[in-house]
C-alpha positions in Angstrom: -5.7 18.3 -45.1 -6.1 22.1 -45.4 -3.3 24.4 -44.3 -3.4 27.9 -43.1 -2.0 29.7 -46.1 -2.4 33.4 -45.6 0.9 34.9 -44.5 -0.7 37.4 -42.1 -2.6 34.6 -40.4 0.6 32.6 -40.1 2.4 35.5 -38.4 -0.6 36.1 -36.1 -0.7 32.4 -35.3 3.1 32.3 -34.6 2.8 35.3 -32.3 -0.2 34.0 -30.4 1.5 30.5 -30.1 4.6 32.2 -28.6 2.6 34.2 -26.2 0.4 31.3 -25.0 3.4 28.9 -24.8 5.2 31.4 -22.6 2.2 31.9 -20.4 1.8 28.2 -20.0 5.3 27.7 -18.7 5.7 24.7 -21.0 8.8 24.0 -23.1 8.5 23.4 -26.8 9.2 19.7 -26.2 6.4 19.4 -23.7 3.9 21.2 -25.9 4.9 18.9 -28.8 4.4 15.8 -26.7 1.0 17.1 -25.5 -0.1 18.1 -29.0 1.1 14.8 -30.6 3.7 16.5 -32.8 7.5 17.1 -32.7 9.6 19.8 -31.1 11.0 20.8 -34.5 7.5 21.2 -35.8 6.5 23.4 -32.8 9.6 25.5 -33.4 8.6 25.9 -37.1 5.1 27.0 -36.0 6.6 29.5 -33.6 8.6 31.0 -36.4 5.9 30.9 -39.1 8.1 28.4 -41.0 5.6 25.4 -40.9 2.0 25.9 -41.8 -0.2 24.0 -39.4 -3.2 22.0 -40.5 -6.5 22.7 -38.8 -6.2 19.5 -36.7 -2.7 20.6 -35.6 -4.2 24.0 -34.5 -6.9 22.2 -32.5 -4.3 19.8 -30.9 -2.0 22.7 -29.9 -5.0 24.7 -28.5 -6.1 21.6 -26.5 -2.6 21.1 -25.2 -2.4 24.8 -24.2 -5.9 24.6 -22.7 -7.3 27.4 -24.9 -9.9 27.7 -27.6 -8.4 27.4 -31.1 -9.6 30.9 -31.9 -7.1 32.2 -29.4 -4.3 30.8 -31.6 -5.7 32.4 -34.7 -6.8 35.7 -33.0 -9.9 35.7 -35.2 -11.9 38.3 -33.4 -15.5 38.1 -34.5 -15.2 35.4 -37.1 -17.7 33.1 -35.5 -18.2 30.9 -38.5 -14.5 29.9 -38.5 -14.6 29.5 -34.7 -17.6 27.3 -34.9 -16.0 25.2 -37.6 -12.8 24.8 -35.5 -14.9 23.8 -32.5 -16.5 21.0 -34.6 -13.0 19.9 -35.6 -12.0 19.9 -32.0 -15.0 17.8 -31.0 -14.2 15.2 -33.7 -10.6 15.0 -32.5 -11.7 14.6 -28.9 -14.2 11.9 -29.9 -11.5 10.1 -31.8 -9.1 10.3 -28.9 -11.8 9.0 -26.5 -12.4 6.0 -28.8 -8.8 4.8 -28.5 
């Protein structure tokens, strides 16, 4: 699974996740449960310690009810946004089949 490796992307991701989590009113534990991960992992994402996989970004975005691009603050990078949207659709299809 591919990780987000660029340090500036990680810092942006962490900042965006903190902002969106605060806006949502959810706790780290609640976000973790909704995103099928653990609270320590969410904490690591919030502090740019853990590098999220693309599916993790998609699950976090879904739990926060935002587009994955909002977590990555990509601006005009539509190709990456389209790719993330396809990944989100695959995850939703997989979840619906359970």
